[in-house]
N, CA, C and O atoms as a Maestro MAE file, in Angstrom:
{
 s_m_m2io_version
 :::
 2.0.0
}

f_m_ct {
 s_m_title
 :::
 protein
 m_atom[292] {
  # First column is atom index #
  i_m_mmod_type
  r_m_x_coord
  r_m_y_coord
  r_m_z_coord
  i_m_residue_number
  s_m_chain_name
  s_m_pdb_residue_name
  s_m_pdb_atom_name
  i_m_atomic_number
  :::
  1 25 44.812 289.521 104.382 1 A "UNK " " N  " 7
  2 3 45.781 290.480 105.349 1 A "UNK " " CA " 6
  3 2 46.402 291.794 105.414 1 A "UNK " " C  " 6
  4 15 46.683 291.803 104.216 1 A "UNK " " O  " 8
  5 25 46.742 292.648 105.730 2 A "UNK " " N  " 7
  6 3 47.672 293.453 105.636 2 A "UNK " " CA " 6
  7 2 49.076 294.065 105.827 2 A "UNK " " C  " 6
  8 15 49.481 294.243 106.976 2 A "UNK " " O  " 8
  9 25 49.897 294.419 104.692 3 A "UNK " " N  " 7
  10 3 50.389 294.330 104.507 3 A "UNK " " CA " 6
  11 2 51.349 295.515 105.536 3 A "UNK " " C  " 6
  12 15 51.545 296.672 105.166 3 A "UNK " " O  " 8
  13 25 51.839 294.983 106.780 4 A "UNK " " N  " 7
  14 3 52.155 296.431 107.307 4 A "UNK " " CA " 6
  15 2 53.837 297.279 107.439 4 A "UNK " " C  " 6
  16 15 54.174 298.345 107.954 4 A "UNK " " O  " 8
  17 25 54.486 296.365 106.815 5 A "UNK " " N  " 7
  18 3 55.494 296.950 105.694 5 A "UNK " " CA " 6
  19 2 55.707 298.106 105.144 5 A "UNK " " C  " 6
  20 15 56.696 298.821 105.304 5 A "UNK " " O  " 8
  21 25 54.814 298.295 104.513 6 A "UNK " " N  " 7
  22 3 54.544 298.946 103.428 6 A "UNK " " CA " 6
  23 2 54.880 300.133 103.654 6 A "UNK " " C  " 6
  24 15 55.478 300.759 102.779 6 A "UNK " " O  " 8
  25 25 54.527 300.801 105.063 7 A "UNK " " N  " 7
  26 3 54.217 302.277 105.236 7 A "UNK " " CA " 6
  27 2 55.270 302.191 106.401 7 A "UNK " " C  " 6
  28 15 54.967 302.729 107.466 7 A "UNK " " O  " 8
  29 25 56.495 301.551 106.280 8 A "UNK " " N  " 7
  30 3 57.814 301.755 107.722 8 A "UNK " " CA " 6
  31 2 58.349 303.145 107.131 8 A "UNK " " C  " 6
  32 15 58.447 303.360 105.923 8 A "UNK " " O  " 8
  33 25 58.786 304.349 108.454 9 A "UNK " " N  " 7
  34 3 59.154 305.447 108.070 9 A "UNK " " CA " 6
  35 2 60.964 304.861 108.595 9 A "UNK " " C  " 6
  36 15 61.336 304.238 109.590 9 A "UNK " " O  " 8
  37 25 61.438 305.201 107.860 10 A "UNK " " N  " 7
  38 3 63.374 305.269 107.987 10 A "UNK " " CA " 6
  39 2 63.526 306.337 108.838 10 A "UNK " " C  " 6
  40 15 63.105 307.426 108.449 10 A "UNK " " O  " 8
  41 25 64.133 306.234 110.114 11 A "UNK " " N  " 7
  42 3 64.946 307.072 110.873 11 A "UNK " " CA " 6
  43 2 66.364 307.730 110.279 11 A "UNK " " C  " 6
  44 15 67.557 307.428 110.251 11 A "UNK " " O  " 8
  45 25 65.580 308.717 109.862 12 A "UNK " " N  " 7
  46 3 67.007 309.462 108.875 12 A "UNK " " CA " 6
  47 2 68.634 309.941 110.658 12 A "UNK " " C  " 6
  48 15 68.345 310.497 111.718 12 A "UNK " " O  " 8
  49 25 69.509 309.634 110.401 13 A "UNK " " N  " 7
  50 3 70.641 309.708 110.729 13 A "UNK " " CA " 6
  51 2 70.798 311.076 111.381 13 A "UNK " " C  " 6
  52 15 70.461 312.022 110.668 13 A "UNK " " O  " 8
  53 25 71.189 311.323 112.448 14 A "UNK " " N  " 7
  54 3 71.364 312.897 112.833 14 A "UNK " " CA " 6
  55 2 72.552 313.204 112.246 14 A "UNK " " C  " 6
  56 15 73.358 312.422 111.742 14 A "UNK " " O  " 8
  57 25 72.599 314.102 112.317 15 A "UNK " " N  " 7
  58 3 73.625 315.025 111.184 15 A "UNK " " CA " 6
  59 2 74.378 315.999 112.116 15 A "UNK " " C  " 6
  60 15 73.595 316.813 112.606 15 A "UNK " " O  " 8
  61 25 75.617 316.161 112.499 16 A "UNK " " N  " 7
  62 3 75.804 317.168 113.524 16 A "UNK " " CA " 6
  63 2 75.689 319.010 112.285 16 A "UNK " " C  " 6
  64 15 76.297 319.201 111.233 16 A "UNK " " O  " 8
  65 25 75.006 319.689 112.782 17 A "UNK " " N  " 7
  66 3 74.965 321.126 111.708 17 A "UNK " " CA " 6
  67 2 76.351 321.332 110.922 17 A "UNK " " C  " 6
  68 15 77.491 321.022 111.270 17 A "UNK " " O  " 8
  69 25 75.856 322.001 109.663 18 A "UNK " " N  " 7
  70 3 77.155 322.202 108.733 18 A "UNK " " CA " 6
  71 2 77.731 323.386 109.241 18 A "UNK " " C  " 6
  72 15 77.182 324.062 110.111 18 A "UNK " " O  " 8
  73 25 78.702 323.631 108.784 19 A "UNK " " N  " 7
  74 3 79.320 325.213 109.247 19 A "UNK " " CA " 6
  75 2 78.252 326.534 109.011 19 A "UNK " " C  " 6
  76 15 77.812 327.371 109.799 19 A "UNK " " O  " 8
  77 25 78.087 326.355 107.825 20 A "UNK " " N  " 7
  78 3 76.849 327.572 106.813 20 A "UNK " " CA " 6
  79 2 76.009 327.719 107.983 20 A "UNK " " C  " 6
  80 15 76.044 328.865 108.433 20 A "UNK " " O  " 8
  81 25 75.029 326.659 108.813 21 A "UNK " " N  " 7
  82 3 74.318 326.809 109.461 21 A "UNK " " CA " 6
  83 2 74.226 327.390 110.915 21 A "UNK " " C  " 6
  84 15 73.299 327.909 111.536 21 A "UNK " " O  " 8
  85 25 75.865 327.039 111.306 22 A "UNK " " N  " 7
  86 3 76.604 327.539 112.111 22 A "UNK " " CA " 6
  87 2 76.427 328.857 112.513 22 A "UNK " " C  " 6
  88 15 75.731 329.337 113.408 22 A "UNK " " O  " 8
  89 25 77.505 329.582 111.340 23 A "UNK " " N  " 7
  90 3 77.340 331.481 111.092 23 A "UNK " " CA " 6
  91 2 75.878 331.592 110.692 23 A "UNK " " C  " 6
  92 15 75.528 332.732 110.998 23 A "UNK " " O  " 8
  93 25 75.334 331.235 110.400 24 A "UNK " " N  " 7
  94 3 73.670 331.662 110.093 24 A "UNK " " CA " 6
  95 2 73.240 331.755 111.295 24 A "UNK " " C  " 6
  96 15 72.391 332.609 111.552 24 A "UNK " " O  " 8
  97 25 73.684 330.978 112.199 25 A "UNK " " N  " 7
  98 3 72.985 330.894 113.825 25 A "UNK " " CA " 6
  99 2 73.698 331.612 114.089 25 A "UNK " " C  " 6
  100 15 73.065 332.150 114.997 25 A "UNK " " O  " 8
  101 25 74.838 332.269 114.034 26 A "UNK " " N  " 7
  102 3 75.531 333.177 114.907 26 A "UNK " " CA " 6
  103 2 75.175 334.481 114.686 26 A "UNK " " C  " 6
  104 15 74.867 335.337 115.515 26 A "UNK " " O  " 8
  105 25 75.255 334.568 113.298 27 A "UNK " " N  " 7
  106 3 74.401 336.208 112.785 27 A "UNK " " CA " 6
  107 2 73.310 336.932 113.276 27 A "UNK " " C  " 6
  108 15 73.232 338.099 113.660 27 A "UNK " " O  " 8
  109 25 72.349 335.892 113.184 28 A "UNK " " N  " 7
  110 3 70.869 335.912 114.130 28 A "UNK " " CA " 6
  111 2 71.094 336.430 114.978 28 A "UNK " " C  " 6
  112 15 71.046 337.623 115.276 28 A "UNK " " O  " 8
  113 25 71.519 335.106 115.739 29 A "UNK " " N  " 7
  114 3 71.358 335.517 117.229 29 A "UNK " " CA " 6
  115 2 72.132 336.105 117.848 29 A "UNK " " C  " 6
  116 15 72.298 335.900 119.051 29 A "UNK " " O  " 8
  117 25 72.886 337.111 117.059 30 A "UNK " " N  " 7
  118 3 73.986 338.468 117.465 30 A "UNK " " CA " 6
  119 2 72.909 339.759 116.813 30 A "UNK " " C  " 6
  120 15 73.016 340.822 117.424 30 A "UNK " " O  " 8
  121 25 72.258 339.753 116.058 31 A "UNK " " N  " 7
  122 3 71.422 340.466 115.668 31 A "UNK " " CA " 6
  123 2 70.065 340.788 116.810 31 A "UNK " " C  " 6
  124 15 69.510 341.837 117.138 31 A "UNK " " O  " 8
  125 25 69.913 339.738 117.102 32 A "UNK " " N  " 7
  126 3 68.385 339.639 118.543 32 A "UNK " " CA " 6
  127 2 68.975 339.769 119.813 32 A "UNK " " C  " 6
  128 15 68.408 339.870 120.901 32 A "UNK " " O  " 8
  129 25 70.243 339.756 119.542 33 A "UNK " " N  " 7
  130 3 70.534 340.063 120.844 33 A "UNK " " CA " 6
  131 2 70.028 341.342 121.771 33 A "UNK " " C  " 6
  132 15 69.466 341.260 122.863 33 A "UNK " " O  " 8
  133 25 70.458 342.829 120.874 34 A "UNK " " N  " 7
  134 3 69.914 343.507 121.053 34 A "UNK " " CA " 6
  135 2 68.235 343.957 121.416 34 A "UNK " " C  " 6
  136 15 67.685 344.823 122.096 34 A "UNK " " O  " 8
  137 25 67.975 343.264 120.876 35 A "UNK " " N  " 7
  138 3 66.109 343.782 120.928 35 A "UNK " " CA " 6
  139 2 65.639 342.765 122.268 35 A "UNK " " C  " 6
  140 15 64.663 342.838 123.014 35 A "UNK " " O  " 8
  141 25 66.488 342.050 122.229 36 A "UNK " " N  " 7
  142 3 65.859 340.664 123.459 36 A "UNK " " CA " 6
  143 2 66.263 341.667 124.651 36 A "UNK " " C  " 6
  144 15 65.529 342.103 125.538 36 A "UNK " " O  " 8
  145 25 67.636 341.917 124.428 37 A "UNK " " N  " 7
  146 3 67.817 342.959 125.744 37 A "UNK " " CA " 6
  147 2 66.571 344.392 125.846 37 A "UNK " " C  " 6
  148 15 65.963 344.629 126.890 37 A "UNK " " O  " 8
  149 25 66.482 344.785 125.229 38 A "UNK " " N  " 7
  150 3 65.434 345.483 125.167 38 A "UNK " " CA " 6
  151 2 64.064 345.246 125.507 38 A "UNK " " C  " 6
  152 15 63.189 346.014 125.909 38 A "UNK " " O  " 8
  153 25 64.062 344.257 125.309 39 A "UNK " " N  " 7
  154 3 62.281 343.015 125.250 39 A "UNK " " CA " 6
  155 2 62.682 343.242 127.214 39 A "UNK " " C  " 6
  156 15 61.912 343.774 128.014 39 A "UNK " " O  " 8
  157 25 63.800 342.773 127.481 40 A "UNK " " N  " 7
  158 3 63.837 342.137 128.354 40 A "UNK " " CA " 6
  159 2 64.181 342.819 129.825 40 A "UNK " " C  " 6
  160 15 64.348 342.185 130.867 40 A "UNK " " O  " 8
  161 25 64.264 344.571 129.634 41 A "UNK " " N  " 7
  162 3 64.811 345.277 130.265 41 A "UNK " " CA " 6
  163 2 63.089 346.020 131.010 41 A "UNK " " C  " 6
  164 15 62.617 346.182 132.135 41 A "UNK " " O  " 8
  165 25 62.530 346.357 129.157 42 A "UNK " " N  " 7
  166 3 61.071 346.473 129.509 42 A "UNK " " CA " 6
  167 2 60.073 345.911 130.316 42 A "UNK " " C  " 6
  168 15 59.318 346.345 131.186 42 A "UNK " " O  " 8
  169 25 60.290 344.752 129.751 43 A "UNK " " N  " 7
  170 3 59.301 343.768 130.608 43 A "UNK " " CA " 6
  171 2 59.694 343.873 131.996 43 A "UNK " " C  " 6
  172 15 58.721 343.664 132.721 43 A "UNK " " O  " 8
  173 25 60.986 344.172 132.778 44 A "UNK " " N  " 7
  174 3 61.293 343.814 134.450 44 A "UNK " " CA " 6
  175 2 60.829 345.300 134.867 44 A "UNK " " C  " 6
  176 15 60.225 345.473 135.926 44 A "UNK " " O  " 8
  177 25 61.070 346.149 134.175 45 A "UNK " " N  " 7
  178 3 60.379 347.458 134.462 45 A "UNK " " CA " 6
  179 2 58.798 347.582 134.532 45 A "UNK " " C  " 6
  180 15 58.361 348.642 134.981 45 A "UNK " " O  " 8
  181 25 58.131 346.859 134.236 46 A "UNK " " N  " 7
  182 3 56.607 347.031 134.075 46 A "UNK " " CA " 6
  183 2 56.426 346.118 134.852 46 A "UNK " " C  " 6
  184 15 55.546 346.341 135.683 46 A "UNK " " O  " 8
  185 25 57.176 344.671 134.942 47 A "UNK " " N  " 7
  186 3 56.528 343.552 135.588 47 A "UNK " " CA " 6
  187 2 57.214 343.927 137.117 47 A "UNK " " C  " 6
  188 15 56.616 343.873 138.192 47 A "UNK " " O  " 8
  189 25 58.591 344.309 136.906 48 A "UNK " " N  " 7
  190 3 59.065 344.241 138.486 48 A "UNK " " CA " 6
  191 2 59.742 343.277 138.774 48 A "UNK " " C  " 6
  192 15 60.509 343.470 139.718 48 A "UNK " " O  " 8
  193 25 59.772 341.469 137.940 49 A "UNK " " N  " 7
  194 3 60.198 340.487 138.492 49 A "UNK " " CA " 6
  195 2 61.029 340.085 137.494 49 A "UNK " " C  " 6
  196 15 60.758 340.369 136.327 49 A "UNK " " O  " 8
  197 25 62.423 339.196 137.908 50 A "UNK " " N  " 7
  198 3 63.153 338.685 137.282 50 A "UNK " " CA " 6
  199 2 62.651 336.773 136.588 50 A "UNK " " C  " 6
  200 15 63.213 335.993 135.820 50 A "UNK " " O  " 8
  201 25 61.576 336.735 137.245 51 A "UNK " " N  " 7
  202 3 61.403 335.398 136.812 51 A "UNK " " CA " 6
  203 2 61.050 335.191 135.236 51 A "UNK " " C  " 6
  204 15 60.833 334.034 134.877 51 A "UNK " " O  " 8
  205 25 60.984 336.128 134.369 52 A "UNK " " N  " 7
  206 3 61.434 335.817 132.776 52 A "UNK " " CA " 6
  207 2 62.664 335.784 132.340 52 A "UNK " " C  " 6
  208 15 63.739 336.214 132.760 52 A "UNK " " O  " 8
  209 25 62.293 335.157 131.356 53 A "UNK " " N  " 7
  210 3 63.481 334.695 130.446 53 A "UNK " " CA " 6
  211 2 64.339 335.628 129.997 53 A "UNK " " C  " 6
  212 15 63.690 336.431 129.327 53 A "UNK " " O  " 8
  213 25 65.839 336.012 130.047 54 A "UNK " " N  " 7
  214 3 66.537 336.796 130.326 54 A "UNK " " CA " 6
  215 2 67.247 336.555 128.715 54 A "UNK " " C  " 6
  216 15 67.379 335.592 127.960 54 A "UNK " " O  " 8
  217 25 67.579 337.902 128.689 55 A "UNK " " N  " 7
  218 3 67.884 338.055 126.640 55 A "UNK " " CA " 6
  219 2 68.741 337.514 126.123 55 A "UNK " " C  " 6
  220 15 68.917 337.459 124.906 55 A "UNK " " O  " 8
  221 25 69.535 336.940 127.121 56 A "UNK " " N  " 7
  222 3 70.739 335.725 125.838 56 A "UNK " " CA " 6
  223 2 69.724 334.680 125.788 56 A "UNK " " C  " 6
  224 15 69.587 334.145 124.688 56 A "UNK " " O  " 8
  225 25 68.919 334.241 126.823 57 A "UNK " " N  " 7
  226 3 67.958 333.021 126.614 57 A "UNK " " CA " 6
  227 2 66.761 333.448 125.181 57 A "UNK " " C  " 6
  228 15 66.591 332.610 124.295 57 A "UNK " " O  " 8
  229 25 66.234 334.422 125.148 58 A "UNK " " N  " 7
  230 3 65.394 335.211 124.516 58 A "UNK " " CA " 6
  231 2 65.956 335.052 122.882 58 A "UNK " " C  " 6
  232 15 65.392 334.460 121.963 58 A "UNK " " O  " 8
  233 25 67.266 335.794 122.861 59 A "UNK " " N  " 7
  234 3 67.922 335.934 121.474 59 A "UNK " " CA " 6
  235 2 68.265 333.993 121.137 59 A "UNK " " C  " 6
  236 15 68.008 333.590 120.003 59 A "UNK " " O  " 8
  237 25 68.723 333.158 122.003 60 A "UNK " " N  " 7
  238 3 68.457 332.003 121.568 60 A "UNK " " CA " 6
  239 2 67.644 331.546 121.188 60 A "UNK " " C  " 6
  240 15 67.992 330.635 120.436 60 A "UNK " " O  " 8
  241 25 66.621 331.645 121.266 61 A "UNK " " N  " 7
  242 3 64.844 331.168 120.832 61 A "UNK " " CA " 6
  243 2 64.534 331.818 119.735 61 A "UNK " " C  " 6
  244 15 63.698 331.417 118.925 61 A "UNK " " O  " 8
  245 25 65.129 332.775 119.643 62 A "UNK " " N  " 7
  246 3 64.978 333.616 118.475 62 A "UNK " " CA " 6
  247 2 65.948 332.523 117.245 62 A "UNK " " C  " 6
  248 15 65.495 331.754 116.396 62 A "UNK " " O  " 8
  249 25 66.934 332.746 117.478 63 A "UNK " " N  " 7
  250 3 67.603 332.174 116.338 63 A "UNK " " CA " 6
  251 2 67.621 330.813 116.507 63 A "UNK " " C  " 6
  252 15 68.759 330.432 116.232 63 A "UNK " " O  " 8
  253 25 66.776 329.699 116.889 64 A "UNK " " N  " 7
  254 3 66.402 328.611 117.164 64 A "UNK " " CA " 6
  255 2 65.698 328.841 116.224 64 A "UNK " " C  " 6
  256 15 66.213 328.273 115.261 64 A "UNK " " O  " 8
  257 25 64.757 329.376 115.913 65 A "UNK " " N  " 7
  258 3 63.351 329.971 115.486 65 A "UNK " " CA " 6
  259 2 63.565 329.558 113.884 65 A "UNK " " C  " 6
  260 15 63.469 328.493 113.274 65 A "UNK " " O  " 8
  261 25 63.925 331.021 113.473 66 A "UNK " " N  " 7
  262 3 64.925 331.667 112.562 66 A "UNK " " CA " 6
  263 2 65.381 331.537 111.106 66 A "UNK " " C  " 6
  264 15 64.939 331.882 110.010 66 A "UNK " " O  " 8
  265 25 67.133 330.482 111.858 67 A "UNK " " N  " 7
  266 3 67.833 329.705 111.287 67 A "UNK " " CA " 6
  267 2 67.292 328.781 110.677 67 A "UNK " " C  " 6
  268 15 67.509 328.765 109.465 67 A "UNK " " O  " 8
  269 25 66.355 327.623 111.286 68 A "UNK " " N  " 7
  270 3 66.205 326.384 110.031 68 A "UNK " " CA " 6
  271 2 65.263 327.261 109.258 68 A "UNK " " C  " 6
  272 15 65.770 327.020 108.162 68 A "UNK " " O  " 8
  273 25 64.281 328.095 108.974 69 A "UNK " " N  " 7
  274 3 63.207 329.024 108.522 69 A "UNK " " CA " 6
  275 2 63.673 329.421 107.162 69 A "UNK " " C  " 6
  276 15 63.208 329.457 106.023 69 A "UNK " " O  " 8
  277 25 64.989 329.752 107.875 70 A "UNK " " N  " 7
  278 3 65.978 330.172 106.329 70 A "UNK " " CA " 6
  279 2 66.484 329.150 105.018 70 A "UNK " " C  " 6
  280 15 66.613 329.269 103.800 70 A "UNK " " O  " 8
  281 25 66.742 327.766 106.360 71 A "UNK " " N  " 7
  282 3 67.056 327.038 105.339 71 A "UNK " " CA " 6
  283 2 65.903 325.766 104.771 71 A "UNK " " C  " 6
  284 15 66.101 325.173 103.711 71 A "UNK " " O  " 8
  285 25 64.803 325.506 105.590 72 A "UNK " " N  " 7
  286 3 63.778 325.242 104.523 72 A "UNK " " CA " 6
  287 2 62.901 325.668 103.459 72 A "UNK " " C  " 6
  288 15 61.954 325.210 102.819 72 A "UNK " " O  " 8
  289 25 63.754 326.977 103.534 73 A "UNK " " N  " 7
  290 3 63.251 327.848 102.228 73 A "UNK " " CA " 6
  291 2 63.785 327.579 101.036 73 A "UNK " " C  " 6
  292 15 63.429 328.213 100.042 73 A "UNK " " O  " 8
  :::
 }
 m_bond[291] {
  # First column is bond index #
  i_m_from
  i_m_to
  i_m_order
  :::
  1 1 2 1
  2 2 3 1
  3 3 4 2
  4 3 5 1
  5 5 6 1
  6 6 7 1
  7 7 8 2
  8 7 9 1
  9 9 10 1
  10 10 11 1
  11 11 12 2
  12 11 13 1
  13 13 14 1
  14 14 15 1
  15 15 16 2
  16 15 17 1
  17 17 18 1
  18 18 19 1
  19 19 20 2
  20 19 21 1
  21 21 22 1
  22 22 23 1
  23 23 24 2
  24 23 25 1
  25 25 26 1
  26 26 27 1
  27 27 28 2
  28 27 29 1
  29 29 30 1
  30 30 31 1
  31 31 32 2
  32 31 33 1
  33 33 34 1
  34 34 35 1
  35 35 36 2
  36 35 37 1
  37 37 38 1
  38 38 39 1
  39 39 40 2
  40 39 41 1
  41 41 42 1
  42 42 43 1
  43 43 44 2
  44 43 45 1
  45 45 46 1
  46 46 47 1
  47 47 48 2
  48 47 49 1
  49 49 50 1
  50 50 51 1
  51 51 52 2
  52 51 53 1
  53 53 54 1
  54 54 55 1
  55 55 56 2
  56 55 57 1
  57 57 58 1
  58 58 59 1
  59 59 60 2
  60 59 61 1
  61 61 62 1
  62 62 63 1
  63 63 64 2
  64 63 65 1
  65 65 66 1
  66 66 67 1
  67 67 68 2
  68 67 69 1
  69 69 70 1
  70 70 71 1
  71 71 72 2
  72 71 73 1
  73 73 74 1
  74 74 75 1
  75 75 76 2
  76 75 77 1
  77 77 78 1
  78 78 79 1
  79 79 80 2
  80 79 81 1
  81 81 82 1
  82 82 83 1
  83 83 84 2
  84 83 85 1
  85 85 86 1
  86 86 87 1
  87 87 88 2
  88 87 89 1
  89 89 90 1
  90 90 91 1
  91 91 92 2
  92 91 93 1
  93 93 94 1
  94 94 95 1
  95 95 96 2
  96 95 97 1
  97 97 98 1
  98 98 99 1
  99 99 100 2
  100 99 101 1
  101 101 102 1
  102 102 103 1
  103 103 104 2
  104 103 105 1
  105 105 106 1
  106 106 107 1
  107 107 108 2
  108 107 109 1
  109 109 110 1
  110 110 111 1
  111 111 112 2
  112 111 113 1
  113 113 114 1
  114 114 115 1
  115 115 116 2
  116 115 117 1
  117 117 118 1
  118 118 119 1
  119 119 120 2
  120 119 121 1
  121 121 122 1
  122 122 123 1
  123 123 124 2
  124 123 125 1
  125 125 126 1
  126 126 127 1
  127 127 128 2
  128 127 129 1
  129 129 130 1
  130 130 131 1
  131 131 132 2
  132 131 133 1
  133 133 134 1
  134 134 135 1
  135 135 136 2
  136 135 137 1
  137 137 138 1
  138 138 139 1
  139 139 140 2
  140 139 141 1
  141 141 142 1
  142 142 143 1
  143 143 144 2
  144 143 145 1
  145 145 146 1
  146 146 147 1
  147 147 148 2
  148 147 149 1
  149 149 150 1
  150 150 151 1
  151 151 152 2
  152 151 153 1
  153 153 154 1
  154 154 155 1
  155 155 156 2
  156 155 157 1
  157 157 158 1
  158 158 159 1
  159 159 160 2
  160 159 161 1
  161 161 162 1
  162 162 163 1
  163 163 164 2
  164 163 165 1
  165 165 166 1
  166 166 167 1
  167 167 168 2
  168 167 169 1
  169 169 170 1
  170 170 171 1
  171 171 172 2
  172 171 173 1
  173 173 174 1
  174 174 175 1
  175 175 176 2
  176 175 177 1
  177 177 178 1
  178 178 179 1
  179 179 180 2
  180 179 181 1
  181 181 182 1
  182 182 183 1
  183 183 184 2
  184 183 185 1
  185 185 186 1
  186 186 187 1
  187 187 188 2
  188 187 189 1
  189 189 190 1
  190 190 191 1
  191 191 192 2
  192 191 193 1
  193 193 194 1
  194 194 195 1
  195 195 196 2
  196 195 197 1
  197 197 198 1
  198 198 199 1
  199 199 200 2
  200 199 201 1
  201 201 202 1
  202 202 203 1
  203 203 204 2
  204 203 205 1
  205 205 206 1
  206 206 207 1
  207 207 208 2
  208 207 209 1
  209 209 210 1
  210 210 211 1
  211 211 212 2
  212 211 213 1
  213 213 214 1
  214 214 215 1
  215 215 216 2
  216 215 217 1
  217 217 218 1
  218 218 219 1
  219 219 220 2
  220 219 221 1
  221 221 222 1
  222 222 223 1
  223 223 224 2
  224 223 225 1
  225 225 226 1
  226 226 227 1
  227 227 228 2
  228 227 229 1
  229 229 230 1
  230 230 231 1
  231 231 232 2
  232 231 233 1
  233 233 234 1
  234 234 235 1
  235 235 236 2
  236 235 237 1
  237 237 238 1
  238 238 239 1
  239 239 240 2
  240 239 241 1
  241 241 242 1
  242 242 243 1
  243 243 244 2
  244 243 245 1
  245 245 246 1
  246 246 247 1
  247 247 248 2
  248 247 249 1
  249 249 250 1
  250 250 251 1
  251 251 252 2
  252 251 253 1
  253 253 254 1
  254 254 255 1
  255 255 256 2
  256 255 257 1
  257 257 258 1
  258 258 259 1
  259 259 260 2
  260 259 261 1
  261 261 262 1
  262 262 263 1
  263 263 264 2
  264 263 265 1
  265 265 266 1
  266 266 267 1
  267 267 268 2
  268 267 269 1
  269 269 270 1
  270 270 271 1
  271 271 272 2
  272 271 273 1
  273 273 274 1
  274 274 275 1
  275 275 276 2
  276 275 277 1
  277 277 278 1
  278 278 279 1
  279 279 280 2
  280 279 281 1
  281 281 282 1
  282 282 283 1
  283 283 284 2
  284 283 285 1
  285 285 286 1
  286 286 287 1
  287 287 288 2
  288 287 289 1
  289 289 290 1
  290 290 291 1
  291 291 292 2
  :::
 }
}
């Protein structure tokens, strides 16, 4: 009979983001905002529709991707 309890994964407690993470997130978000606005404007001119993600949403997504990469390194 096998022991089913030997590989039990312990769930980590969810902690609120630290102040340092929030500061880095804000800096990256503000840096990504102009680039996202230009990209959104070019997409709007080329495709002519407003169904694409807006500039704030694009910048927020980039900040959510980049900031954890900094802290995992």
